[in-house]
Structures are given as C-alpha cells and as structure tokens.
N, C-alpha and C positions, 0 to 999 in steps of 0.2 A: 683635263679637269683642272678647275681653278684651285690653287693651293690656299689654305687658310693658315695663318700664322698666329700663334698665341703670344701676346705681348704681356709680360709680367712687369709689374711696377711695385717697387718698395717705397712706400710713401709715409710721411709723417701722419699721425692720426688726425691732425687738424687740416691737412692739405686737401682742398677740394678742387684745385685748378688743374693739376697734372692729369687728373682723370677726366677732364673736359677738353683741355687744349690738345693733348696728344691724340685722343680719339677723333677730335674734330679734324686735325690735319690728316690723319690716315683715312678718314672717311672721304675727305676731299681727294686724296690720292686715288681712292677706289673709283672715282669718276673717270680717271684717265689711264689706269693700269689695272690688270686683271686680278692681282692678289687681294685677298680678304684678310681681315684681322679681328681677333677677339681680345678682350682685355681682362686682366686678372691681377688683383692687388693683394698685398699683405702690408699691415700697418705697424709703425713704430710710434710709441706714445710721445707726443710733444704738443704743447699748447703755446708756450711763450718762447720767442726766439731769443734765447740767451745762451751763452757759451756752455754753461753747466748743463742746461737741459738738452742742448744739441749733442753734447758728448754722451749723456745717458741714453739718448735716443739712438745714436750711432751704434751703441753696444747691442742693440736689438736687431741690427741689420742681418746678422748671421742667421738668426731664427727665421727672418723673413725669406732669406734666400733658400733655406731648407723647405719652407712651406711652398714657395713657388715652384721649386724643383719637384715637389710631389705632384704638381699639376703638369709637369713636363712642358713648361713654357719654352718657346723658341729663343727668347732673348729676355733679359731683365734690365730694367732701368732703375737706378737708385735716384729717387726724385727729391733730393734736397741738396742744393748746391752749397749753402752756407755751412751745413753740418760737416761736409767734407773739408771745405776750405778753412774752417776754424780749427781744424786738427793739425794744421801746419803744412808747409810747402810740400807739394808732390804727393799728398796723402791719397789722392784719387787712385794712384797706381797701386798702392798697398791695398786699399779697399777693394778694388776690382779683382786683384789676384786672390785675396782672402775669400771673397764671396763666391768667386768661381770655384775655388777649392771646396767650398761647402756643397756646391751642386755636384761636383765630381764624386765626393764622398757618398752622396746620395744616389749615385748611379745615373746622373743626368748632367752631362757636361754642357752647361749653358753659358753662352757669352753674357758678360755683365758689363754694362756701361753705367757711368755715373754722370749726373747732370754737370758736375764740376769738371770732370775730365772731358766731357763732350763739348763744353764751352771753350776750354782752352785749345782743344784739338780743332774746333771749328775756326777759331781765329787763325790757326796755322793754315788750314785749308784755304781760307779767304786771303791769306798773305797779309793779314792785318797786323802791322807792327805798332800802330798808334790808334788808340780807341778812347771813347768816352763811355762811362758806365752809369746806369741808373739802377739803384738797389733800394728795397724798402726797409732795410735793416736800420737799427740804431747805428750811430756813427762809428763806435769802436768795432762792431762786426763788419760794417761796410769797409772800413780800413783794412781789416784782415782779408776780405775778398780782393780788394785792390792790390794789396801786397802779394797775394797768391798769384794773381794774374801777372804782376810784374816779375815775379820769380820765374814765370814760364817764358820770359823774354818779350813780353808785350808792354809797351809804355802806355800807362793810363794818364792821358793828358788832363782830364777833368772828370769829376764824378759828382753824383748827387745821392745823398743818403736821405730817404724819406722819413726815417725814424718812426717806424710803426712796430711796436713791440709784440702785439698780439697777432698770432698767425692767422686767425680768422679775419681780423681787420685787414691784413695784407690782401687776402682774397677779395675783400670788398672794395679795394682801391679801383677807382674808375679808370679804365684804359684811355678814355677820352682826354684825360689830363696829361697823358704822356707827351704829346707833341709840344705843349707849352713848357713842360719840364725840360725837354731836350733843347728847346729854344734858349733856355738859360745857361746852357753849357757851351764851352768853347770847342766846337766840333769842326771848325773851318779847315783844319789841317790834319784830320784823322782819316784812317783807312776804313773804319767801321764804327757803328754805334751799337753798344750792348744795351738794348732798350729795357731789358729786365734780367738782371743777374740773380734771378730767383724764379723757381718754377711755380711758386704760389701766387705771385703777383700777375694778374691777367694782363696780357700785352698783345696777343695775336691780332686782335681787332685793329690795333693802331700801327702795325708794322708797315703796311703799304703806304699809309698816309705819311708816316715819318720819313720813309724812303723818298716819297715824292717831294716833300717839303725841303729836305736837306740835300738831296742828291747823293746820299751816302748809303752803302749797303747796311742793312739792319739785321741783327741777330738777337735772339733771346735764348735763355737757358732751355726753354721747352723746344724751340726750333732746333737748337744744337743737339738735344737729346734725341729728337725724332730722326735727325740726320744720322746720328751714331747708331741708332737701332736699325735703320734701314741698311746701312753699310754692314753691320754685324750679320744681317740676314742675307747678305749678297744681293740686295735689291737696289734698283736705281733710286737714288735719293732725290726724288722730285715730288713736290706737293704744290699745287696751284695756290697762289695767294698767301704764301708763307715766307715771303722775303727772298733775298738774293741767294742765301745758302741752299735753299731747296728749289731754286729756279731751274736747275739743270746746268747751270754755268760752271759748277765745280765737280 
C-alpha cells in the first residue's frame, strides 16, 4: 500500500510561494517514487519584512506548531529563513528544539525543520565552503543572512540584496530575472550558488538554467527545506528538475 505523508508548514501570513514550490517539488517526486503527500499550513502574521515584524511573527510559531500537531502531520517546516536568521547566530537550532517540544507536549512528537537550518545544513551536505547569495531583503537584513551563513563556517564571496520590503512584492519577483542577477556576481571560484535565500522569492523555475549557465550547483531555501523534510521522513531525497541537491548525488 502506498504511504501518504502529511507535510506541515509554518508560514508567514503573506507567504504564497512555499505552498506552491514545495508541493510542486513533491508532486514531481511522485512521478518517480511511490510515496504521496498532503499539505497543511498554519500562519504567522507578517506583511513587511522588517526585523521587528519578523521577531513578532516568530513569537507565533509555537502556536502554529501546536495547531499542526493537532493534525498529526509527519514533519513540519518553518518557512521563513530571514525570521530565524535575524534572531542571531545558530537560532535555528533553538527554534527547532522549542517547536518540537511543543509537539511533544501535545502528544505528537513531530520532527521540525526550518528553512534557515535546512539551507546551512544543505551547504554542508554539498561540501560548499564558498558561495554567492541572492536575497530579496533590504540590505541590513541581507547582511544578517550573510553573517549567519558565515557563522556556520561558509564563506559568502559575493551577494546581492534586491531590497524588496513588502513580502507580497517578493513573491511577485520574476524568476526569469535571476540568471541575469547571478551573472552580476563573482561566482567563478565558488562551490555553490544560493539562488534564493528566501522561501517567498520564486526561484524553482530558474534553477536548471542557472546551473547550465554557470556550471555550478544551485540551491535555494525551498529546495533545501524539501531535502530536509524528505530526510526527516527517512525518504530518498530525490526530485527531478530541482537542482543538484535533489538530484540523488548527495
């Protein structure tokens, strides 16, 4: 009998991309593997990508974990990278422990991954010590993300802050623009390209093109989160058309 897994997502109220890109990847996986997936979300209020609003939003994540544990989901993904990284170095570990404890208290011990932790872990899996980063945030928040990645032992050689403050506008950013943006970065001597350090900025459609143009492995926050969720479920982390990390090479 084919097993169906419940995927829980803790998402900002204005995020509309995580609930499209992750289901798209897992739908593609269903074409080559037998497992099936359903998707269930709980939302934290956030409209403007600012440090204060992100901190207020993060405080709601415990409630979301409780709500999703009521549905007995098989894994939870905290779908806001910058909310975690703006809280200081290593915060993804504290967040994951705390949210899992909320599920335990509710009688449902559910693994929790964060897009922030998933990205830094993915860079480790890919043995990427030098990277370039594209992020939609204002420059001060982008610099927090860059510093967070550096604190995890990865050198950020170059980065681009697109400086889009409104979260819905982030979702409207055209992924067709990403190859040109990457072309403006110094990626010649890096191990990987972080095409979107944000789960709200669409990027999946551009991944294969950027890999072909640059000859470098490409990862995004959404791809890394999908990899981490599949690993947490003890499933083979393979998805066709989703870049090097989900190619089966790692």
